[in-house]
ZAKE-235724 format. One record per residue (C-alpha): residue number from 0; residue in three letters; x, y, z. Coordinates in pm, 1 decimal. Layout:
<sites>
+-----+-----+----------+----------+----------+
:   i :  aa :        x :        y :        z :
+-----+-----+----------+----------+----------+
: NUM : Ala :        X :        Y :        Z :
...
+-----+-----+----------+----------+----------+
</sites>
This chain:
<sites>
+-----+-----+----------+----------+----------+
:   i :  aa :        x :        y :        z :
+-----+-----+----------+----------+----------+
:   0 : Met :  -6354.7 :  19211.8 :   1092.9 :
:   1 : Ser :  -6011.9 :  19112.1 :   1214.0 :
:   2 : Asp :  -5849.8 :  18773.7 :   1157.7 :
:   3 : Gly :  -5659.7 :  18784.5 :   1482.9 :
:   4 : Ile :  -5781.2 :  18710.3 :   1839.3 :
:   5 : Gln :  -5997.9 :  18969.4 :   2040.4 :
:   6 : Leu :  -6145.4 :  18924.6 :   2386.4 :
:   7 : Gln :  -6360.6 :  19219.0 :   2494.0 :
:   8 : Asp :  -6494.0 :  19241.9 :   2867.1 :
:   9 : Val :  -6471.3 :  18863.4 :   2919.7 :
:  10 : Thr :  -6582.4 :  18735.1 :   3239.2 :
:  11 : Lys :  -6557.6 :  18363.6 :   3329.5 :
:  12 : Thr :  -6638.3 :  18206.6 :   3678.4 :
:  13 : Tyr :  -6652.0 :  17858.6 :   3803.5 :
:  14 : Gln :  -6834.5 :  17693.4 :   4108.5 :
:  15 : Arg :  -6594.5 :  17527.5 :   4348.9 :
:  16 : Gly :  -6804.8 :  17371.9 :   4626.1 :
:  17 : Gly :  -7021.0 :  17649.3 :   4762.0 :
:  18 : Glu :  -6773.0 :  17935.5 :   4632.6 :
:  19 : Glu :  -6776.0 :  18119.4 :   4319.1 :
:  20 : Leu :  -6422.1 :  18150.1 :   4163.6 :
:  21 : Arg :  -6390.1 :  18423.9 :   3910.9 :
:  22 : Val :  -6093.7 :  18324.1 :   3688.2 :
:  23 : Leu :  -6125.3 :  18584.8 :   3421.6 :
:  24 : Asp :  -6248.0 :  18933.8 :   3520.5 :
:  25 : Gln :  -6372.5 :  19171.2 :   3249.4 :
:  26 : Leu :  -6060.2 :  19092.4 :   3047.2 :
:  27 : Asp :  -5995.9 :  19292.0 :   2723.8 :
:  28 : Leu :  -5721.7 :  19149.2 :   2509.3 :
:  29 : Ser :  -5637.0 :  19185.8 :   2123.0 :
:  30 : Met :  -5377.2 :  18952.1 :   1945.6 :
:  31 : Glu :  -5285.5 :  19033.4 :   1588.3 :
:  32 : Ala :  -5329.9 :  18754.0 :   1329.1 :
:  33 : Gly :  -4991.3 :  18595.4 :   1212.9 :
:  34 : His :  -4807.3 :  18659.7 :   1549.0 :
:  35 : Phe :  -4671.5 :  18436.8 :   1810.5 :
:  36 : Tyr :  -4778.3 :  18512.0 :   2168.7 :
:  37 : Ala :  -4670.1 :  18345.9 :   2484.2 :
:  38 : Leu :  -4923.1 :  18355.2 :   2769.8 :
:  39 : Met :  -4768.2 :  18360.9 :   3121.1 :
:  40 : Gly :  -4891.8 :  18409.6 :   3474.6 :
:  41 : Pro :  -4902.5 :  18219.7 :   3817.9 :
:  42 : Ser :  -5115.6 :  17914.8 :   3854.2 :
:  43 : Gly :  -5484.3 :  17993.9 :   3879.6 :
:  44 : Ser :  -5433.9 :  18330.1 :   3689.5 :
:  45 : Gly :  -5665.3 :  18212.1 :   3400.4 :
:  46 : Lys :  -5416.9 :  18111.2 :   3133.8 :
:  47 : Thr :  -5579.8 :  17769.2 :   3044.6 :
:  48 : Thr :  -5923.2 :  17913.6 :   3069.6 :
:  49 : Leu :  -5829.5 :  18187.9 :   2818.2 :
:  50 : Leu :  -5696.1 :  17934.7 :   2588.6 :
:  51 : Asn :  -6024.2 :  17722.8 :   2610.2 :
:  52 : Leu :  -6226.2 :  18011.0 :   2533.2 :
:  53 : Val :  -6017.5 :  18111.1 :   2230.7 :
:  54 : Gly :  -6047.8 :  17744.0 :   2104.0 :
:  55 : Gly :  -6413.8 :  17737.5 :   2139.3 :
:  56 : Leu :  -6401.3 :  17457.4 :   2416.1 :
:  57 : Asp :  -6572.1 :  17679.5 :   2656.2 :
:  58 : Leu :  -6778.8 :  17998.2 :   2650.2 :
:  59 : Pro :  -6755.2 :  18319.0 :   2863.9 :
:  60 : Asp :  -7026.6 :  18404.8 :   3116.6 :
:  61 : Ser :  -7018.8 :  18765.1 :   2970.1 :
:  62 : Gly :  -6828.2 :  18955.5 :   2712.5 :
:  63 : Ser :  -6734.3 :  18849.3 :   2345.8 :
:  64 : Val :  -6469.5 :  18635.4 :   2190.0 :
:  65 : Gln :  -6376.3 :  18679.6 :   1833.7 :
:  66 : Val :  -6121.2 :  18440.0 :   1656.7 :
:  67 : Ala :  -6012.7 :  18443.5 :   1308.5 :
:  68 : Gly :  -6299.0 :  18663.2 :   1194.2 :
:  69 : Gln :  -6572.5 :  18459.3 :   1393.5 :
:  70 : Asn :  -6763.9 :  18569.0 :   1676.7 :
:  71 : Leu :  -6783.0 :  18273.7 :   1881.0 :
:  72 : Gly :  -7080.2 :  18380.6 :   2072.7 :
:  73 : Gly :  -7313.2 :  18304.8 :   1778.4 :
:  74 : Leu :  -7194.4 :  17942.9 :   1756.6 :
:  75 : Arg :  -7336.4 :  17649.7 :   1926.9 :
:  76 : Gly :  -7319.8 :  17263.6 :   1903.0 :
:  77 : Ala :  -7228.5 :  17127.0 :   1560.7 :
:  78 : Ala :  -7147.2 :  17468.0 :   1417.6 :
:  79 : Leu :  -6905.0 :  17539.4 :   1685.9 :
:  80 : Ser :  -6749.9 :  17200.2 :   1643.1 :
:  81 : Ala :  -6725.1 :  17236.6 :   1271.8 :
:  82 : Trp :  -6566.2 :  17586.6 :   1313.7 :
:  83 : Arg :  -6321.2 :  17451.7 :   1571.4 :
:  84 : Ala :  -6205.8 :  17172.6 :   1344.6 :
:  85 : Arg :  -6155.2 :  17409.6 :   1057.6 :
:  86 : Ser :  -6002.2 :  17691.0 :   1229.1 :
:  87 : Val :  -5800.4 :  17591.3 :   1539.4 :
:  88 : Gly :  -5527.8 :  17337.1 :   1602.8 :
:  89 : Phe :  -5448.5 :  17213.9 :   1955.1 :
:  90 : Val :  -5116.7 :  17098.3 :   2097.5 :
:  91 : Phe :  -5111.5 :  16967.0 :   2470.4 :
:  92 : Gln :  -4831.3 :  16885.8 :   2717.4 :
:  93 : Gly :  -4934.6 :  16521.6 :   2728.1 :
:  94 : Phe :  -4914.5 :  16467.6 :   2333.8 :
:  95 : Asn :  -5253.0 :  16265.3 :   2351.4 :
:  96 : Leu :  -5140.2 :  16035.1 :   2068.2 :
:  97 : Ile :  -5331.5 :  15701.9 :   2043.7 :
:  98 : Pro :  -5059.7 :  15423.8 :   2106.4 :
:  99 : Val :  -5197.5 :  15160.3 :   1874.2 :
: 100 : Leu :  -5197.6 :  15390.4 :   1583.3 :
: 101 : Ser :  -4895.1 :  15474.2 :   1379.5 :
: 102 : Ala :  -4763.9 :  15853.6 :   1347.7 :
: 103 : Leu :  -4935.0 :  15863.6 :   1014.5 :
: 104 : Glu :  -5265.2 :  15745.9 :   1138.8 :
: 105 : Asn :  -5252.6 :  15964.6 :   1445.9 :
: 106 : Val :  -5201.1 :  16283.1 :   1215.8 :
: 107 : Ala :  -5468.8 :  16167.6 :    981.2 :
: 108 : Leu :  -5741.2 :  16146.6 :   1256.5 :
: 109 : Pro :  -5869.1 :  16510.1 :   1215.8 :
: 110 : Leu :  -5929.7 :  16441.5 :    847.5 :
: 111 : Ala :  -6167.5 :  16145.4 :    915.0 :
: 112 : Leu :  -6478.2 :  16374.2 :    908.8 :
: 113 : Thr :  -6379.2 :  16562.1 :    600.1 :
: 114 : Pro :  -6481.2 :  16490.3 :    243.7 :
: 115 : Leu :  -6122.2 :  16378.2 :    150.1 :
: 116 : Ser :  -6064.4 :  16018.0 :     31.9 :
: 117 : Arg :  -5863.6 :  15782.2 :    243.2 :
: 118 : Lys :  -5567.0 :  15820.5 :      9.3 :
: 119 : Glu :  -5592.5 :  16206.6 :     13.3 :
: 120 : Gln :  -5614.4 :  16201.9 :    389.5 :
: 121 : Gln :  -5294.7 :  15992.0 :    395.4 :
: 122 : Gln :  -5131.6 :  16246.2 :    155.9 :
: 123 : His :  -5228.5 :  16538.0 :    366.9 :
: 124 : Ala :  -5104.7 :  16350.9 :    688.2 :
: 125 : Leu :  -4776.1 :  16271.5 :    520.5 :
: 126 : Ala :  -4719.4 :  16649.3 :    416.1 :
: 127 : Ala :  -4780.7 :  16736.5 :    767.4 :
: 128 : Leu :  -4521.1 :  16488.2 :    902.0 :
: 129 : Glu :  -4285.0 :  16621.1 :    635.8 :
: 130 : Leu :  -4321.6 :  16967.0 :    783.5 :
: 131 : Val :  -4229.6 :  16863.7 :   1125.1 :
: 132 : Gly :  -3933.1 :  16665.1 :   1007.7 :
: 133 : Leu :  -4068.1 :  16313.9 :   1054.0 :
: 134 : Ala :  -4191.7 :  16163.5 :    735.2 :
: 135 : Asp :  -3932.5 :  15880.5 :    797.7 :
: 136 : Arg :  -4128.4 :  15795.8 :   1112.1 :
: 137 : Ala :  -4464.0 :  15774.5 :    944.9 :
: 138 : Lys :  -4503.6 :  15403.0 :   1027.2 :
: 139 : His :  -4381.3 :  15411.1 :   1388.4 :
: 140 : Arg :  -4611.5 :  15397.6 :   1683.0 :
: 141 : Pro :  -4581.7 :  15655.9 :   1963.6 :
: 142 : Gly :  -4402.4 :  15397.1 :   2184.5 :
: 143 : Gln :  -4120.7 :  15383.0 :   1927.9 :
: 144 : Leu :  -4070.1 :  15753.1 :   1920.1 :
: 145 : Ser :  -3886.0 :  15991.1 :   2169.3 :
: 146 : Gly :  -4086.2 :  16252.3 :   2363.5 :
: 147 : Gly :  -3965.8 :  16527.0 :   2141.0 :
: 148 : Gln :  -4074.2 :  16319.4 :   1820.5 :
: 149 : Glu :  -4428.6 :  16259.8 :   1990.2 :
: 150 : Gln :  -4494.2 :  16618.8 :   2032.0 :
: 151 : Arg :  -4383.8 :  16690.8 :   1686.5 :
: 152 : Val :  -4631.8 :  16422.5 :   1574.1 :
: 153 : Ala :  -4886.9 :  16597.9 :   1784.6 :
: 154 : Ile :  -4802.6 :  16924.2 :   1612.4 :
: 155 : Ala :  -4850.9 :  16761.6 :   1275.3 :
: 156 : Arg :  -5190.4 :  16648.0 :   1374.6 :
: 157 : Ala :  -5266.0 :  17000.1 :   1496.4 :
: 158 : Ile :  -5163.4 :  17152.1 :   1149.7 :
: 159 : Val :  -5307.6 :  16883.5 :    905.1 :
: 160 : Thr :  -5629.9 :  17070.0 :    852.4 :
: 161 : Asp :  -5449.6 :  17394.7 :    790.1 :
: 162 : Pro :  -5596.2 :  17584.5 :   1079.6 :
: 163 : Lys :  -5546.2 :  17969.4 :   1107.9 :
: 164 : Val :  -5468.7 :  17969.1 :   1484.6 :
: 165 : Leu :  -5248.2 :  17711.6 :   1694.1 :
: 166 : Leu :  -5327.5 :  17696.3 :   2071.6 :
: 167 : Cys :  -5056.3 :  17527.0 :   2268.5 :
: 168 : Asp :  -5078.3 :  17449.5 :   2644.3 :
: 169 : Glu :  -4742.3 :  17391.8 :   2784.2 :
: 170 : Pro :  -4610.4 :  17207.6 :   2468.1 :
: 171 : Thr :  -4249.8 :  17160.3 :   2611.7 :
: 172 : Gly :  -4352.2 :  17087.9 :   2984.6 :
: 173 : Asp :  -4256.3 :  16716.0 :   2956.5 :
: 174 : Leu :  -3952.2 :  16753.3 :   2729.1 :
: 175 : Asp :  -3586.5 :  16782.5 :   2791.8 :
: 176 : Arg :  -3420.4 :  17102.9 :   2692.2 :
: 177 : Glu :  -3299.7 :  16973.3 :   2353.7 :
: 178 : Ser :  -3617.2 :  16842.1 :   2235.5 :
: 179 : Ala :  -3798.6 :  17144.4 :   2380.2 :
: 180 : Asp :  -3566.8 :  17374.4 :   2168.8 :
: 181 : Gln :  -3655.3 :  17177.4 :   1855.7 :
: 182 : Val :  -4038.1 :  17188.8 :   1918.4 :
: 183 : Leu :  -4000.2 :  17571.0 :   1988.7 :
: 184 : Gly :  -3811.1 :  17613.6 :   1663.3 :
: 185 : Leu :  -4068.9 :  17435.2 :   1481.4 :
: 186 : Leu :  -4339.7 :  17641.0 :   1630.2 :
: 187 : Gln :  -4146.1 :  17963.8 :   1529.1 :
: 188 : Arg :  -4113.9 :  17832.7 :   1165.0 :
: 189 : Leu :  -4498.2 :  17753.2 :   1164.7 :
: 190 : Asn :  -4556.4 :  18115.7 :   1268.7 :
: 191 : Arg :  -4303.3 :  18287.4 :   1036.4 :
: 192 : Glu :  -4318.6 :  18059.6 :    735.2 :
: 193 : Met :  -4704.4 :  17948.4 :    722.7 :
: 194 : Asn :  -4835.5 :  18276.5 :    895.3 :
: 195 : Lys :  -4993.8 :  18070.2 :   1175.1 :
: 196 : Thr :  -5128.0 :  18280.4 :   1478.8 :
: 197 : Leu :  -4989.9 :  18107.2 :   1786.9 :
: 198 : Leu :  -5095.5 :  18133.9 :   2138.4 :
: 199 : Met :  -4885.7 :  17928.7 :   2373.5 :
: 200 : Val :  -4929.9 :  17875.6 :   2758.6 :
: 201 : Thr :  -4606.2 :  17842.7 :   2928.8 :
: 202 : His :  -4427.7 :  17868.8 :   3276.1 :
: 203 : Asp :  -4099.5 :  17849.5 :   3109.9 :
: 204 : Pro :  -3924.7 :  18201.1 :   3037.8 :
: 205 : Ser :  -3697.7 :  18054.8 :   2791.7 :
: 206 : Ala :  -3985.8 :  17907.8 :   2589.9 :
: 207 : Ala :  -4169.2 :  18242.5 :   2620.9 :
: 208 : Ala :  -3860.5 :  18417.5 :   2472.8 :
: 209 : Arg :  -3928.5 :  18234.8 :   2143.8 :
: 210 : Ala :  -4245.5 :  18440.8 :   2116.0 :
: 211 : Gln :  -4285.6 :  18781.7 :   1948.5 :
: 212 : Arg :  -4492.9 :  18896.2 :   2248.7 :
: 213 : Ile :  -4561.3 :  18776.1 :   2600.8 :
: 214 : Val :  -4909.7 :  18844.1 :   2763.3 :
: 215 : His :  -4899.9 :  18852.0 :   3133.9 :
: 216 : Leu :  -5218.7 :  18751.1 :   3325.9 :
: 217 : Asp :  -5250.9 :  18803.8 :   3689.4 :
: 218 : Lys :  -5569.8 :  18709.6 :   3879.1 :
: 219 : Gly :  -5776.3 :  18699.7 :   3558.6 :
: 220 : Arg :  -5676.6 :  19044.3 :   3443.5 :
: 221 : Leu :  -5430.6 :  19157.7 :   3200.5 :
: 222 : Gly :  -5087.7 :  19236.3 :   3347.6 :
: 223 : Gly :  -4933.4 :  19360.9 :   3040.7 :
: 224 : Val :  -4808.8 :  19270.2 :   2696.2 :
: 225 : Glu :  -4424.6 :  19256.1 :   2652.1 :
: 226 : Glu :  -4246.0 :  19268.5 :   2312.4 :
: 227 : Val :  -3978.7 :  19014.1 :   2266.7 :
: 228 : Gln :  -3660.6 :  19025.3 :   2059.4 :
: 229 : Thr :  -3706.0 :  18675.9 :   1950.5 :
: 230 : Gln :  -3426.9 :  18427.9 :   1847.1 :
: 231 : Asp :  -3419.9 :  18285.2 :   1501.9 :
: 232 : Pro :  -3538.6 :  17928.1 :   1487.8 :
: 233 : Pro :  -3271.9 :  17667.7 :   1462.4 :
: 234 : Gly :  -3191.7 :  17482.7 :   1133.6 :
: 235 : Ala :  -3322.1 :  17148.4 :   1022.2 :
: 236 : Leu :  -3475.9 :  16910.9 :   1280.4 :
: 237 : Ala :  -3291.8 :  16582.0 :   1360.9 :
+-----+-----+----------+----------+----------+
</sites>
């Protein structure tokens, strides 16, 4: 069983008013473990729906979704939640940090339900902040950080449980170009140095160019997979 991501004959529909909207239409897609994929397509092409299915946040109407060696069709409720917490990290456009908590406390949140002691949770969270270049901002609250720093804290939170897969939904959408380049360089290093499988939804061609392969979606169907000559990630984060 593969450790990558496989979608086989996946269909997903939603009801909008009295109309049935088919967002994914018998989609077949295979993504190798340890690779960085960008997911592109026009609005309404099914990008975020696909991301939600891979992350176990939603289930297909038909077909199978297999992620990191697990067929998600066999999981429900607490079992699905436990798999998701263990195997997948999420990074969103809006950061989703809790304003009254420090960077360290935000990063430690996913560890709250683990058997780790409070001290061990803080050690893991600090190690994740070190990975994203923000150990010196551990006591700062989100309001004391720049947008790029907030997103790097959000990435630290996503990797603190050491998931196999990182799912990123427009992670640079709210950032200026310099901050976006830092975040994209960090994602590249997580892929290359820690062997994380990355799937990133983006509308930005320059962001997609940091991936190894670009998956094109069009009206819920696969429009093709493009190989990319990726840039090397930049040096140390500021």
